[in-house]
N, C-alpha and C positions, 0 to 999 in steps of 0.2 A: 788311721791316725789318733793323735792324740786331743787330749780337752785345749791344750793352747797354741794349737797349731793354725795358721788358716786353712782355706780350702783351694783347691788349684783354681779355681774357678775366679775366686780371690787375688791370687798370686799372677794368672794372665792380664788381668785388668790391669793389676798395677805396672804390670810388665810393659805393657802396651800405652800404658799413659805415660811412663817415665821415657821409655823410647821415641813417643813424638815430644818431647822436649818440655812435657808439664811435671813439673817437680811439685804438684800445691800438693799440702796433705789433705786442705779441707773438702769434703763432700761439696761436689757441682749441687746448683740449684736442680730442682727435680719438679715436674711437672703434677698436681692437686692441689687439694686444699690445704688452706693453710693453717697451721697447728695452734696460734698465737690468736688471740680475741681481744679485742677491745672490752675490758672491762666497764668503762662509761658507759659504752653502747650499746653492752650487754644490761647493767644496772637499768638505762633507759626503758630500753624496750620491757624490762620484767614492770618499772614503775609505771607505765603505760597500758598496758595490757599483763597482769599475772596469769592470766587463762593461759599465753599461749604455750604450745608443747615446745619441747627439746628441738623436734624436725624442723617447726616453723621457724623458731629463731636462729636453728641451723641454716635455715634458706637465705633469711636475711642478712645473717652475720657471712655466710660464705664459706662453711666451717662443715666439720661432721656434727652428728647430734650427740656422739659421746665426748667430743670435744667439749661440748657447751654443758653436757652433763658434769663433766670434770670442774669447769669454772663456776657453775651455779654450786656446786657441796663446798668449794672455796671460799663463796661467798656465805656460806652459811644460809644457803635456801633449801624448803625440804618441798616437798610437791603433796599437799595436803587438800581437804576438799574445803568447801566454805562453813557458812553459817550451820547445813542442814549436820554435819553428822559430826559429834563432840570427839574431839580427840583423846581430853582431859575429862577425868572421874572428879566433881569437887567431893571432900570429904564427906556431905549430908548424903548425897547422892550414894557412896560407896557404902555409908551406914546404914542406909533404908535397905541397898540391897542384901548386904551383912545379915539386919532383924529376918527377912522376907524368908531367907534361904533356911536360917534357924527355925522360925517358926513350919516352916513345912517337913523340915527334919522330925521334929520333935512332935508334930501331928502325925506325921505317918507312923511314927513308934507307938502313941500314944492310943491310936485307933485301929483297932483290927479290923472291923468291919468295912474299910476301904479297902481291903482284900478283894473283896466279895464283889463290888461295885462295878456294873459295867454303866454307860452313859453314853449318850447319842445324841447329835442334833444336827439340824439343817442350817444354813445360813449364808443368804447372800453374800459375798464378795466383792467390793466395787474396786477395781485396780487402775489404774494410771501409770504408764510406764514413763515416770522422769528421767529426763537426762539432764544432768549439769556437770560442770567440767572443775577440773583441778586447778589449780591457783597455784604458784610459784613465792611462798610467804618468809619471812624470818623468824628465827625464833622469838615464840610470845605474840606474835603477830598475828590479829583474827583475821580472815577471808571477809570477802565483801557478800552480802548477802545475795541469795539467787530468788527471784519471784517465780513461785510458782505459775504454770501455766493454767488456765480454765479451759482445761478438755471436757469434754461429755464423756464420764466414764465409763468402763464398759463392765459388765459382771457375768458370774457363772457360781453354781450353787455350790456349796462346797458341803457334802453331806459324812460326817466324820463321827466312829464310835471308838471309844477306847476306856482304858479298866485304868488300874494301879500302875501296872508295869508299862503302860504307854499305848502308843496309837495299835487298833485292834484294826480296822479299817476306815477307809479313806475313797470317796469317789467325789472326783467333779464334773457336774452335770452340764448340760448347755444351756444359755437360755431359753 
């Protein structure tokens, strides 16, 4: 069959419809999730709690999460972290990073004794597994501050040896 020809099943369906006296060309209503979303309700839900996921929003709006994603993109919302993780680098911090990189590159060329140097160290590493959630924000809008939990940190001993080409050996020792 060609590209512009309908399938046999579609022809059967139309024949049965016309044979039963139904000459409507519009599609009949189907069950399932709605495709359109009330944008005012979506905006209000995001303003109330910007950390709601698309699946939570979809449950409240009774539609699919991909529909919610589509409408959020139309509203100009992006899924970003709050204050902890910066998404934009200031000009001062960018220049500082460039200066440090240039210093490291030039010092490596100037000092040949670095090639023969091997160093090692042991360090207790404290860690807390923080969890924080993303928020739906407009362009230029900053996220809400997330308070760090006051948990007792766990620790491991990190034993590491490295040379000029990188880490030679490392090991995590239990408490």
